C-alpha positions as CSV (number, residue, x, y, z in Angstrom):
1,M,159.6,-100.1,185.0
2,G,156.0,-101.9,185.1
3,T,153.5,-101.6,183.0
4,I,149.7,-100.4,183.2
5,S,147.5,-102.0,179.9
6,N,143.8,-100.8,179.7
7,S,141.0,-102.9,178.0
8,T,137.7,-101.6,177.2
9,F,134.7,-102.4,175.5
10,V,133.2,-99.5,173.6
11,S,130.2,-99.1,171.5
12,L,130.5,-97.8,167.5
13,D,129.5,-94.4,168.9
14,G,131.7,-94.0,172.2
15,V,129.5,-95.7,174.7
16,V,131.3,-97.5,177.5
17,N,128.7,-98.0,180.2
18,H,125.5,-99.7,179.9
19,M,126.6,-103.0,178.2
20,D,123.4,-104.9,179.1
21,K,122.1,-102.3,175.9
22,W,125.3,-103.6,173.1
23,H,127.5,-105.6,174.5
24,F,126.4,-108.8,175.7
25,D,125.1,-110.2,172.2
26,Y,128.7,-110.3,171.1
27,V,130.2,-112.6,174.2
28,D,131.4,-115.5,172.6
29,D,134.1,-118.2,172.8
30,E,136.5,-116.2,170.8
31,A,136.1,-113.1,173.1
32,S,136.4,-114.9,176.0
33,E,139.5,-116.5,175.1
34,L,141.2,-113.5,174.4
35,A,139.8,-111.8,177.5
36,L,141.4,-114.8,179.7
37,E,144.6,-114.3,177.5
38,Q,145.0,-110.7,178.6
39,L,143.9,-111.3,182.1
40,Q,146.5,-114.5,182.7
41,A,149.6,-112.1,181.0
42,A,148.4,-109.7,184.1
43,D,150.4,-109.8,187.6
44,A,147.7,-107.3,189.0
45,M,145.0,-105.3,188.2
46,L,144.3,-101.6,188.8
47,M,140.5,-100.5,188.6
48,G,137.9,-97.4,190.1
49,R,135.8,-98.2,192.9
50,K,132.8,-98.6,190.0
51,T,134.5,-101.2,188.4
52,Y,135.7,-102.8,191.6
53,E,131.8,-102.9,193.2
54,V,130.4,-104.3,190.0
55,Y,133.4,-107.0,189.5
56,A,133.4,-107.9,194.1
57,G,129.7,-108.4,193.1
58,A,129.8,-110.8,190.6
59,W,133.6,-112.4,190.3
60,P,134.3,-114.0,193.7
61,E,131.0,-116.4,193.6
62,R,131.6,-117.4,190.0
63,D,133.6,-120.8,188.5
64,G,135.8,-121.2,185.5
65,K,139.6,-120.3,184.6
66,Y,138.3,-116.8,184.2
67,A,136.9,-116.4,187.6
68,D,139.6,-118.3,189.2
69,A,142.3,-116.3,187.5
70,I,140.7,-112.8,188.1
71,N,139.9,-113.6,191.7
72,A,143.7,-115.2,192.4
73,L,145.1,-111.9,191.3
74,P,146.2,-108.6,193.5
75,K,143.8,-106.0,192.9
76,Y,144.1,-102.4,193.3
77,V,141.2,-99.7,193.7
78,A,141.6,-96.2,193.5
79,S,138.9,-94.4,195.9
80,T,138.5,-92.1,197.9
81,T,135.6,-93.2,199.9
82,L,136.0,-97.4,200.0
83,S,138.2,-98.6,202.8
84,E,137.7,-101.8,203.7
85,P,137.6,-104.1,200.3
86,A,135.5,-107.5,200.4
87,W,137.4,-109.1,197.5
88,H,140.2,-111.1,198.4
89,N,143.4,-110.1,197.6
90,T,142.3,-106.3,197.3
91,S,144.2,-103.2,198.4
92,V,142.6,-99.4,198.4
93,L,144.7,-96.7,196.8
94,D,144.1,-94.1,198.7
95,G,145.7,-90.6,198.5
96,D,146.9,-89.2,195.6
97,L,145.9,-91.2,192.6
98,I,148.7,-90.3,190.4
99,E,151.4,-90.9,193.0
100,A,149.8,-94.0,193.9
101,V,150.2,-95.5,190.4
102,R,153.6,-94.2,190.2
103,A,154.2,-96.7,192.6
104,L,152.7,-99.6,191.7
105,R,154.5,-98.8,187.8
106,A,157.6,-98.9,189.7
107,T,157.9,-102.1,190.3
108,D,160.1,-104.1,187.3
109,G,158.3,-106.3,185.3
110,T,154.9,-105.5,186.7
111,S,152.1,-106.0,184.3
112,I,148.9,-104.6,185.5
113,L,145.6,-104.8,183.4
114,M,142.6,-102.2,183.8
115,H,139.4,-102.9,182.8
116,G,136.9,-100.3,181.9
117,Y,137.7,-96.2,181.2
118,G,136.1,-94.2,183.6
119,P,137.8,-91.5,185.7
120,V,141.0,-93.7,186.9
121,A,142.1,-94.6,183.0
122,K,141.3,-91.1,181.7
123,A,143.8,-89.5,184.3
124,L,146.1,-92.2,184.0
125,L,146.6,-91.6,180.5
126,Q,146.6,-87.4,180.9
127,A,149.5,-88.2,183.3
128,D,151.3,-90.7,180.9
129,L,150.7,-93.5,183.1
130,L,148.9,-95.7,180.8
131,D,150.9,-97.9,178.4
132,E,148.8,-99.5,176.3
133,L,144.9,-99.0,175.4
134,H,143.0,-102.2,174.2
135,L,139.7,-101.0,172.7
136,W,137.2,-103.5,171.6
137,V,135.2,-101.6,169.7
138,H,131.6,-103.2,168.8
139,P,129.6,-103.0,165.6
140,H,126.8,-101.7,167.7
141,L,125.2,-98.1,168.2
142,A,124.4,-97.8,171.4
143,G,122.5,-94.8,171.3
144,V,122.0,-94.1,175.3
145,G,124.4,-92.3,178.1
146,D,125.4,-89.0,178.6
147,A,129.1,-87.4,178.8
148,D,130.1,-89.8,181.9
149,D,129.5,-92.7,179.8
150,L,131.5,-91.6,176.6
151,I,135.3,-92.4,175.9
152,L,135.6,-89.0,175.1
153,H,136.6,-87.0,177.6
154,P,136.7,-83.1,177.3
155,G,140.1,-81.1,177.3
156,L,141.9,-85.1,177.2
157,T,144.1,-84.9,173.8
158,K,146.8,-87.6,173.2
159,K,148.5,-88.7,170.3
160,L,148.4,-92.6,170.2
161,E,150.0,-95.2,168.0
162,L,148.3,-98.1,166.9
163,T,150.2,-101.4,167.0
164,A,147.5,-103.9,166.2
165,T,144.2,-104.6,164.8
166,R,142.6,-108.1,165.6
167,T,139.1,-108.9,164.1
168,L,137.1,-111.3,165.5
169,S,134.1,-113.2,163.9
170,S,131.6,-111.6,166.5
171,G,132.4,-108.3,164.3
172,I,134.0,-106.7,167.0
173,V,137.5,-105.0,166.5
174,V,140.1,-104.8,169.2
175,L,142.7,-101.9,168.3
176,T,145.5,-101.5,170.4
177,L,147.3,-98.6,171.0
178,R,150.5,-97.5,172.9
179,N,151.1,-94.3,174.3
180,P,154.4,-93.0,172.9
181,D,154.7,-90.7,175.9
182,A,154.4,-93.7,178.8
């Protein structure tokens, strides 16, 4: 059985979007190194359409270790509207999200990394298909957004086990949480 880990940046007030308002002041060598470690430990990436569109518009044109790693990985996009992905090595998971991800996860030893905490991640957590969550909690109140921009999802109740914490010199605290039901 494979595993699915989600790595998400989040502001102190729970915002996962509008990163231009609260995230980029915290990007440094230490954070970049940790992000690269997470990426290099993965066999594939899984993302929703919105994350895919942002990434596909940025990463194929970049150079460096991180860009090389992300561009080389197989990528799976959960979407009902995307039919022809332009980014190299990308497959679209259409149809039933939960069944498609169960099939991906059924591959022994496969480590799948997700970025972003939107509808796809929330659905996978609810269905106990998300094994681990890495929350990069930034010491910054974003003060923006609406319900769709928050880590909170009404109706999603899940007890997670804290397995690790790492405090970066920037003040970001990375919480690693395991889903005992996955």
